[in-house]
C-alpha positions in Angstrom: 16.9 22.6 2.5 14.8 24.6 0.2 11.1 23.9 0.4 10.6 24.5 -3.3 12.8 21.6 -4.3 11.2 19.4 -1.6 7.7 20.0 -3.0 8.8 19.3 -6.5 10.6 16.1 -5.6 7.5 13.8 -5.6 5.2 12.7 -8.4 1.7 13.8 -7.2 -0.3 10.9 -8.6 2.1 8.3 -7.1 2.1 10.1 -3.7 -1.7 10.2 -3.7 -2.1 6.6 -4.7 0.3 5.5 -1.9 -1.6 7.6 0.6 -4.9 6.0 -0.4 -3.4 2.5 -0.4 -2.0 3.0 3.1 -5.2 4.4 4.5 -7.4 1.6 3.1 -4.9 -1.1 4.2 -4.6 0.3 7.7 -8.4 0.7 8.0 -9.0 -2.9 7.0 -6.3 -4.1 9.3 -7.7 -2.2 12.3 -11.2 -3.5 11.6 -10.0 -7.1 11.4 -8.1 -6.6 14.7 -11.2 -5.1 16.4 -13.6 -7.6 15.0 -11.3 -10.6 15.4 -12.9 -11.8 18.6 -16.4 -11.8 17.1 -15.2 -13.5 13.9 -13.2 -16.1 15.9 -16.2 -17.0 18.1 -18.5 -17.3 15.1 -16.1 -19.4 13.1 -14.6 -21.3 16.0 -11.0 -20.2 15.3 -8.1 -20.9 17.6 -5.9 -18.0 18.8 -3.3 -19.0 16.1 -5.9 -18.9 13.4 -7.2 -15.5 14.6 -3.7 -14.1 14.6 -3.1 -15.4 11.1 -6.4 -13.8 10.0 -5.1 -10.4 11.1 -1.5 -10.8 10.1 -2.0 -12.2 6.6 -3.8 -9.1 5.4 -0.8 -6.9 6.5 1.6 -9.1 4.6 -0.6 -9.0 1.5 -0.8 -5.2 1.7 3.0 -5.0 1.6 3.2 -7.4 -1.3 0.5 -5.4 -3.1 2.4 -2.2 -2.6 5.6 -3.7 -3.9 3.7 -5.1 -7.0 2.1 -1.7 -7.6 5.5 0.0 -7.4 6.9 -2.4 -10.0 4.0 -1.8 -12.3 4.1 2.0 -12.0 7.9 2.0 -12.6 7.4 -0.1 -15.8 4.5 2.1 -17.0 6.4 5.3 -16.3 9.4 4.1 -18.4 7.0 2.9 -21.1 4.8 6.1 -21.2 7.7 8.5 -21.0 8.2 10.3 -24.4 11.6 10.0 -26.1 14.0 12.7 -25.0 12.2 13.4 -21.8 13.9 10.7 -19.7 17.1 12.8 -19.4 15.2 15.7 -17.9 13.6 13.4 -15.2 
């Protein structure tokens, strides 16, 4: 595999946005997991509710990523000048 073609394969703004999305989602998920015991004791949550508190954010992050993928795909098609889509 040639490294030149590998570097040119991605769309830099999309790759940067996905990296930032992953970093923020993972950071919040880790913080919720670490602080889950304190939040559960303050709010009087059961173990099931505490697990849902941590798990729901992960599911919402995946749904948000899929929604962002759909929006960027639509915008890329809409913003692409005529005659350029064959070169892409």
